Each structure stands twice: as structure tokens, then as C-alpha cells.
N, C-alpha and C positions, 0 to 999 in steps of 0.2 A: 891728466885728469880735465876731463868739462866741469867748468864751473854753473852756479847756481844760474845765472844771466845767459850762457850758451845756449841752456835748454830751456828755458822759455823764451829767449830770442826765436830757437829754430821752430818750438811751440806754435808761437805767434806767425812767425814765417808763412808756414804752411797750412794756416787754419783755411781751410775752405767747406762751407757745406752744401752739399749737394742733393741733400733727403727732399721729402716733399713736407711742402707747406699748406695748411687750410687757404680755400680764397681768404683775399684780402690781405694778409700777410706777406712780411718781406724780411730777408735778413740783409743787416749792411755789414760790409766786412771792410773797415777802415784800410786794413791791410793792405788789400787790392784796389781801393779807390783813390787813394792818396799816397804817393810815394813817399812822401814827407813824414807819413805815419811811422813805418817801418823805420827812419831815421833817429825821430826824436824818442820810440820806443827801445832802441839799442842802448840809444846817449841815456836813459832813463836806467834801465838795468844793469848797464856797464857800470855804469856808477854806482849804485846801491845793492846789487846783489852779484859781484864777481867775485865770488868765494865759494866755499862747497859746506856752510855749514847748513844743518836742518833747520825749515821753519817753520812755523805755526799755521795753520790755514784758517786764513777770513774769508768764509763763503759768501758772494751777492746773488744776485737773481739772473740778470743779464745786462751786459754793459746799457747805457743810454745813450741815445745819437749825438748828446753833447758833453759826455764823458768821456768814456773808453773808448764811446763810437765813433772819436775823431781822433785821440790823441793816444789811443792802444794803451792805455796804462789806466787800470781799474780806478775807480771813485775820483780819479785825475781831468779836471776841464785844462783850456792851456793856460787858463788865469794863475791857478796853483800850480800847472805844472813850470810856469817861469818864476812865479816870485817864491816859492816853496822850495821847488827842486830844482831851481836853477837850468833848465832846459826850455829854448824858446821855441815854438811853432810859429812860422811865418806865413803859412798858407792858411789858417783858420786862427777865428779869435771865438771861445765860447766861453760862456758861464752856466755852470751846473750846480744844483740847491744841495747834492749829495756830498760832493766835492768841498764846499766851506763849511760841512760840518766834519767830516772826515780828517780835514786839515785843521781844525781847529783842534781836535779830540787828539792827533799828531803831535801837534804843538805840545800840547799841554803834556802828553806822553812822555815829551823829553828830544821831539823834533825827529826829522827825517832820517837821518842814519841811525840812531837808535830805533826808531820803530822797525824800520825796514831789514834790519841786521835780522829782525826776531820774526817778522811775520811776511806772509805772502798772500795778495788777495786776489781772487781772480771769482769765476762763475761758474756753474754746472754747464751753461750756455753760454760761450766767450763772445758771441760775437752779437750784436746790437739786434733788436725785433722792432719793428714797427708796424701798425694798422690801420689801416684805410678806414675812415670814418664815412658817413652816410653823405657829406659834405664834400668828400675825395679828398681830405685832410689826411695826411702821416701822422700819425701820435707815436712815442714810445711802448711799448707792448712787453710784459712779462712771459717767459715762458709757458707759465702754469694759466694764463687767463681763458684758456679755451683747452677744453679737454682732449679734442681733436690735435691742437699743436703739440700738448705736452705730450702725446703717445706717438708724434711722430718724430718728437725729438729725443726721447727716451734712451737710446741706444748711443746715439750720440753723445749724449750728455755722462752715460756711464764711460765712455770712451775715453774722453777729456777729463774727466776725473781721474781716471787711471794716469793720465799723462802729466797730470800735475802732482800725482803722488811721485810719480817716476822723477820729480823734477827732484826732490828730496824734502818732501813733506814731514813731519809729525804727525801721523797718523791714530796717535791713541784720543786726542781730541778735536774736536775744529769749532769754529766761532762762527755761527751763522746767523746771517743779516736778515730779519723779519720773521714772523711767527707761521706767515703762510707759506714762505721760503723753506723753513726747516721744516714744515708738514710734509712737502714734496721731496726735501733732499734724505728726510727719514725712509720715504718710501724707494727712494733710488738706493737707498743704504742699507734697506732690510733687503732688498733685490741683489744688491752686488756685494755686498758685506767689506765696502771699503774703510769704515774709519768707525774709531772706537765710540766715545760720547761725542753728545750733541751741546754746545751751549748756545743759546738764543740769545740775539741782542735784536731791538729794534731797529729798526730798518734807520738809514738818516735822514731819508725824504721824507718819513712818515715824522719823525721829530721836526725837521724843519717846516713842515705844514700845519703838522696839528699841537705840537709841543713847544714849540718854538720858546714860552717864555719860562718853560723846565728846561732846557738847554743844556745847562751846566750839569744838571741833576744827572741827564742821561751822558753828558761826557766823564763825569765820574763813575759812572756805572760803567759804562766801555772799558776805563783803565783799569778797575778793580778786578772787573771780569777776564780779562786780557792780561791782568798779572797771576788770577787763579786766587786771588784774595774773596771773589763772593762763589 
């Protein structure tokens, strides 16, 4: 019987977006751009997901170019991949603010083993998106930042969400990170009828940037919500 880790590794190893994009948007695929990303991603999932347990689904937006856009592991930069998960990446060194919050929460939840044996994190669009500015700089973008972008990605996102479900996801309820993200996940869910209820949590980046002084309150909220106590 194939394990949860086998399914995730196969999914990531075969990720490839070939659809259209609006002008000034690009997709970053770390699994194609950096051979070590495949290696560390495999190590991570074999370490924490090598079983057939069903897991609850935590749904992000899309990877950042400094988090999963490098490591291949959602909400995990190279610093926390090594310090918290024991997987070292040699070809890159990244710091991502959402990763800081997530691993503080995971530590208080009970640690990485306890957390990952219960939860699976990914996104409707599982690759990083960047957008060119007027000064020709590339910045992180969200799949919903442009109406044309969302429409171009919609069918692909529904397809990937179905693939996540097939890995062994409990579809009765999901946990969605970000209020705006939840609005779009609701649209996808209404069309494709994928999940039961949606529980919405503030996005880690929002908390780190705008609610940092209240961070512990949000960590407590995450833990209570994920334990179905809120």
C-alpha cells in the first residue's frame, strides 16, 4: 500500500504548470529549478508522512519564493527546515516570516511529529507566483491578485485540490489561512464540491506584519481551532 509520503512526493515531482498567465506574471517551480529541492522535500515527507493516516487539510494561498518556493515544503524556509525538521539544504539559505509564525505555533501545538501526523499543508496553486513591478523587480504574488490570473489558474487549482484529497485528506472540514483566500476557496468549493465546512484563520504573514504584538493570541487561536475547540 502506498504511503501518504509516496503520494505527496509523486505529486510534487510531477508538478508542471503549462497554462496561460497574464503579462508580467511568472510561475516558479522549485522542483524543476533546483535538484536539491526534490531531495529535501523527499526527506521531509518520508520523515513525517511515511504512513497511511488520514490528515486534516490546512490550505494556504500559494508558496512564497523564500519558503516552499525554495524548500518544496509549505510554510517552511531553509532555516526552519534544518532547525525544526532536521533536514539541511546546502544550495540555498532563506528566511520567510510566515515560516517563523508557523513553527512557533507548531512547537506550542506539541512539536513537528505531533503536528504533521495530524495535518497536511498545501495550497490550491502549489507553485510560487511572482509579478514584475514597474521597476522591473519581481515580487511575490497571490493567485487572486489579478482577476485574469485567477480565471487562468482556476481549473488547474481545482485539479490539484482533487489530487490533494486523493492523498488521504479528511474532507469534512478544512482550515483556510487568510480571509481573502477563504473567499476564493469558497468559490472553488462551490463549483467543484470538494470539502465540507471551511474554518478560517488569519494568515501567518498578516499576523507577523500587522499583529505581531498579539502573536501569542493568534497562536492560541490556531491551536484551539485546529483542535476543534473553537
